[in-house]
N, C-alpha and C positions, 0 to 999 in steps of 0.2 A: 776515574775509569778504574778497574778492578785489574791488578796484574795478572797476567796468564799463572794458573797452576802451575809446579814443578816436583818433578817426581826425581828422586837421586837414580842414578845409572846402577843398573844392578849388576852381577858380579862379569856377567857374560859379555855384556856392552862395554864396561869399563876395560876390562883386558884386552877387548879387540880395539876398542878406543887408542889405548897406549900404542899397539903395536901396528897402527895402519903405515901402508905403503903405496907411496903415488903410483908407481911403476907396477905394482900388481893389486888393483883395486878391490876391495873385499865384498863383494856382489853375488847374489842370488840370482839367476835366473830361471824363469820359468816361460815356457811357449806351451801355448794352447792351441789347437787346429779347430777350426771351423768349418762346418761344408757351404756356409751362407755368408751375405753379405750383412754387416751391421750399419743402422743409422748413425752419422756421428753425434750429432745434437743431442739426440736420445742416449749414447751410451755414456755419454759424457755426464748427463742428466743422473742417469743411473749409477754412476761410479761414486759422484760428489755423494748422492743419497747412501750409497755403502759405505765410504769415510765418516758421515755424519753416524750413522748407525754402530761402529766402532771406534768412538771417538779417541781411544788409545793411539791410535795410528797416526792421529793431528799432531806431532811432535817436530820440535828441532832443537837442537842443542844449545843450551841458555850460556849467555857470554860469562866468560868469569875469569878472574886474574890467576895466575901460577900457583898463587899460596892458597886457593881456595880447596877444602879436603875434599869435596866431591865434582865429579861432573854432574850436571842436570839435565833432563828434558823439560822443554817448557810445552806445555800444551797448548793448542791454539785453537780457537772458535773455528777458523776456515782455513783452507790450503793458500799457502803464500804463493805458489805457481799453480799454473795447469798442468793437471798429470797426466791427462788423456791425449795423445797426439796422432795425427796422422801421416806418417811421412808419403813421400810422393812413390808410388806403384813403379817398379821399373825392374829390371831384368836380375838387378842384384839388390834389390829391396829386402826379401828376406837373409842373404848373407851379410847384408849391412847392420839390419838390427841386431843379429847374433852378436857381431862385432862390437857395437855400443854397448851389449848387455855385460861384455866382458871388459870391455876398456873404460868406460866413463860411468862411474857411482854415483847416483843422487846424492847429492850434497845433504851434509848433516845440519847445516844451518840452513835449511828451508823445509818447511813442512808440507806434504809429510816427506819422509826419506825413499820414496819410491817413484817409478815413471811406468807407464801404460802407453806402449806403441802399438798400434793396430795396421799393419802391414795387410793390404785389400788385394784380391786376385792376385794372392803370391805363389800360383801356381801348383806343381808337384806336391805333395806332402813330403814328397823324400827325392830329393834331386840329385845329379850325377857331379854337379861340381866342387869341386874341393878349390880352396884355398890354404893361403901359409897361415891362416888365422883359423879361420872354424870350416868344417864341412860336413856334409851329411850325405850320409850312403845307404841304401838298402843292403842287407846281408848278403853274403856271396851265396850262401847255401849251407845248409845243416854240416857240421862237423869241419868245414873247410879251415885248415891251418895253415897259413904261409910258413915258410922255413926263414925268413930275413925282414927284418924292419923294414922293408920297402914294401911299395905297394902294388908288387908283382901280380901279372894277370890283371891289371885294371885298365890296360890300353883301351878296350870299348868300352865307353859308358856304359852302367847297367839301364834298362828301361826304367824312364820314371811313369808314377801315375798322371792320369792327363785330368784328374777332377781341379778345378780352380779351387782357393781356401782362402779363409780370412785366418790369419795368425796373431795372436796377442800374446805381446812380450811384457811380461813385467816385471822390472828390473829393481831390486831392493839392494839396500845398503844393509849388507851383513852386520854392523855395528848395533843397527837399531831393531831389526826385524829377522825372523826365518821364513823359510819357505811355505809351511804349514799355514802359520799365521796368515800370509797374504794370500794363499790361493782360498780362504774363510772369508778374506774382503770380497776376491773376485766370485766366489760362490753367490754372496749376499747380492752383487751387481747383477749377475746374470738373472738372478729373481725377481729383483726390481724390472729390470728390462723386458726381458720375456714373459713375467706373470705366471712362469713355471715354479713348481715346488722345487727347491735345490736341497730339502735336507739331506743331511748326510744317510747313506746307506748304514744300516745297523752294523757294526762290528761282528766278525764271525767267531762264534762261539766255540770254547775249545773246550776237551774235557781235562780237568786240571791234572798234572801227573803226581805219583808219590814222590815225596824229597828224595833227591839222589845227590849225592856227593859226586860233582863233574870230574872228567878225568883233564886236569889242566896243566898245560907245562909252565914251567917256571915263568914269572916275568921278571927276573931281575938282568936277563941277557940282554945287550943291547939289540936291538933289533935291526932287520936288515932294510937296507934302503931299496926303493927303485933304482935299476941300473939305468946310467946315463945312456940314452939312445943316440940321436942326430940333433940337440938342439939347435935351435936358432939363433940368429944375433939380432934380437931382439928383445926386449922386457915383455910382459903381461903372460896372459893364459892363452890356449888353444883350446879348441872343442869338438867334437865331434857326436852327433847323435844319431841313433838308430833303432829300430822296430825290430822286436825279434819273436817268436812264439812265446808263450808263457810254459817254463819247463812242466813237464806232466810230472805229479806226483801222486802216488798211489794213494787211495782211499785207506785210512787209519796209519796213514805213514807217522811215524814218531818225531818229524821233523817239519819245518815248515818251508813255504818259497825264500823266505828271508835266511834260512839256514841254506837252503840250495845255490843263494846268490852268495853267501859270506864263504862256502867253499869254492863256488864257482872263481870268487876274487882273488883268493888264497893261492887257487893252484896256477890262475893268469900269470900273475906276480912272479912265482915261484919258476915257472918254464920260461917266462920275460928274462929273470936274472939268469938262469942256468944258459941260455943263450948267448949272455954278456958276460961269460965268465965269473958271476960273482960266486962264492964260497958260499956254501948254503948257511943260511942264517935262520933262528926263528922270527915270523912274522908276527906283528901284532897289528890288527885292521882296528881302527876307531870306529862305533857303531851309533850313532843319535838314538837317543830312547825318548819316546813323546808320548807322556801321559796325557795330556788335555783332551778333553772332551771337544768331538767335531761340532757343535753345532752355533748357535750366536753367542753361547756365555763363553767360547772358548779366548783364554787369555790373549793379549795380542802382544806380540814382543818376541823374544828370545826363548823359547820354551822349551827345549830339548835338553837333555842330559846327557854328557857322553861318557861310554864304555869304551874297554879295550877287549878284544877278543882274541886271546893269542893261539897259535899254530907251531909246532915244533917241525923241525927240517926233517924228521921222518916221517911224517904223517904227509909231505907234500908231494911223494913220489908217485901217486896216482895210479896205484896197483887197481885194476877194473873191482877184482872180488874182495877190494877192502871199502869201495865206497859207501854201501849200508853203513858201516860201521862208522866211518870216517863222518859220515851226517848225522849219525846217532850222537855221537861225541859233540859235535859242534854244536846241537840243538840242546844238549844239556848244558853247554857252557853257557849259549845266549840266554837260556830260560833263567839262570842261576843269577847271571850279571844285571839284567833286567826286574829280579826280584830283590835286589840290595837296595836299600836307602841310601842315597849319595848324592850331597851336592852336585849342581850341574857339572862344573868343572874341577870337583873333587874339593878337600878341604885346605889344601896349599893355595887353590886362587880367593877362598874367602879370605883367608888369613892376609893374601897379599893386597887385597882391595879393601880392608879394615881403615875406616877415613880417621887415621890418628894423624897421618904426616899430610904434609902438601900435596894434591894429586900430581902435581909435576914431579916430585921425587919419587912417586909411588912407580911414573911412566918410565922413568929410568931406570928403576930396578925391574920391572916386569922386563923390560927388553931386553938387558942385558942375561937375567935369569932363561929368556926364551932362547939368545943365541947359546949359552952354555949348555943347556938341555936337550939342543936341536940332536944329537946324535939318539939319546933315549928316545925321540919323537915315534910314535906308532905309523908303521910304514905307508902306510894310507886309509883313505875313509872310505867307508860304504855307508850310503844314503839310501836306504831305501823306505819309500815313501808308501808304496806298497798299492793296493788299489786304492785308485784317487777316489775319495768319499763321495764327491760331490758329483750328480750329472752334467754340471756346467751347460744347464740348456740355454739358450737364451732365445727361444721361441721359435715360430715356425719358419720364418725368414731367414735367420742365422744358424739355427740348428743347434744339435748336442753335439759336445768336444768327440772326436775321434782320438784325438793325440794329443798327449800333456807329458811334456818334457822338463826336468829340473837338471840343473849344475850347482854344484857348491864349490868356492873358492878351492885354489890349488897352489897355494904358495909352497915355497921351499921352507924348511926340508921335507916334506911330505913329495910335495910336487903332480901328486897325481890322485883325482878325487873320483870316486864312481857313485854314479846316484841312478836310481831307478824308481819307474812308476807303472804301474799298471791301468791300462785304459780300453774298453770294449774289447776285453779278451787279449789284449795282446800288451808285452813289456818293451816299454819303452828306456833305454839304456842312453844315459849319456856320460861319455869320458871327457875329463877335463884336466888339463896339464900345465904346468911352469914351462915357458919355452927355453927357459932356462936347461930343460931338463930333457925335453922330448920334441920331436917335430912332429909335421902331419902321417908320414909314412909310417911314424912310431906309432901315433894314434892309431891308424888303419889294423897294424898288424895286431896292436893290443885288444881291437875289437872283435876280430878273427879268433884270438885264441880264449876271449871271453864266451864267443858263441858255442865254439870246439866244446869247453870244459861244463858249459851249462847244459849241454848235450849229456855231456857224461854223468851228469847227476841222475837223469831218468832213468833211475834201478829200481827195481822189486826192494822191499820191505826187508 
């Protein structure tokens, strides 16, 4: 019998594998809301076929001794486990699925390291229920900013949508895969299931700008940390997701929606830190950049590279008349960073993962360097998926996705990640935090601040 093919861990996978923590699993959560119902056996068959069409996802970590020079992925012909499950419907089914997505990572030892849960008859697409782990709230109203970290003014639950929906929860072990790659798998499954074309929409074309030297603050200062709120006495991540209007951007603006989101995130954290008495410090926001094609040739795995966008304390005072210039400067920085050729985690990570010593030695060194570098870690991560490129159309009975949320891991020292995507002309925002840093009331307040500052970016150029 031919042994399974093996692939050495890429740099991103190895660094993530070295730094795994059981109390805060490295999961990516994708949540897709459909208006109709799915046939269970038909969906299982379609998803299995999608896995076979993208065989790189059928992998597990190969066993090996401490003295081995590399971790390796072992490719399998078939899944080791049933990937698709249908939890029992119920009042808390939606909340419980979100909780599992944050607390239970698919094991690396079983192929594939993903899980798809289908919550049927999930009720409102946005509900009023909050828990100490996850919550989902509709926005209070344009420009509403509360003045404390509590959920003030929320004694009466907001009205919920009445339509029933089916929700797909795709949970990914981030050591092996990222969100865009698994969304490609789901789009393939949708096409097989519904018989509809789920080809990606063409990327928007933009006129190239003349080369410019961006006004960039120094990266040598230690960046600000997100100030502690009311942390909880339990490990893990909390999550809050909401739907907002897409920010208006005048035609011909020299900036993109991604730049508006970047400015919004920076102003939100600066406001939060001022409220909590922190001395103003420079901010650095990590931004994933993904250059992969979105069609069926898309490489499956961790394919994004990380860049850091800096902001000086003086830029974050938010004078309304300075907003157009602030957006322009941010756009210059993000374009310049995207255009620079750079390894996924930088040149240092490539050296750190060179297979010249046993992998167990490199693991100990990596964890030590991570702890030592914690004060210089970026303030937060903003992952903007942008417009979801696939219709995610499952046919006449199940329908087309009307909301898609993503969330990225939020381990300390960052402790907070912001993930956005747009579907059906709406912005879907997920705030995810370490419960050692923030509590649920803090997440609700940060959401209100984010909505306020997103509205403030809607200015004439």
